[in-house]
C-alpha positions, 0 to 999 in steps of 0.5 A, a space after each residue: 122401203 118406199 116413202 111415196 105418199 108418206 108424211 115424214 118429220 125431221 126433228 132437230 135440236 138446238 145444235 144443227 146446221 141448216 144444210 144438215 136438214 135441207 138435203 135429206 128433206 129434199 131427197 125425201 120430197 124427190 122420193 114422193 114423201 111429204 117432209 117437214 123439218 121441225 126444231 125446238 124453239 129457243 127458251 123464252 119463245 113460245 106460249 109464255 107459260 
């Protein structure tokens, strides 16, 4: 499947290491995708609701 000109989000939870997301993101970018890594904020951070 071609990923050129696609938008890709890599979703991560609390228990991950930086390199687990970094290299797949780089490969997607090299293939022409627009890739971002997203993670959940720790409790206590955010909007304060």
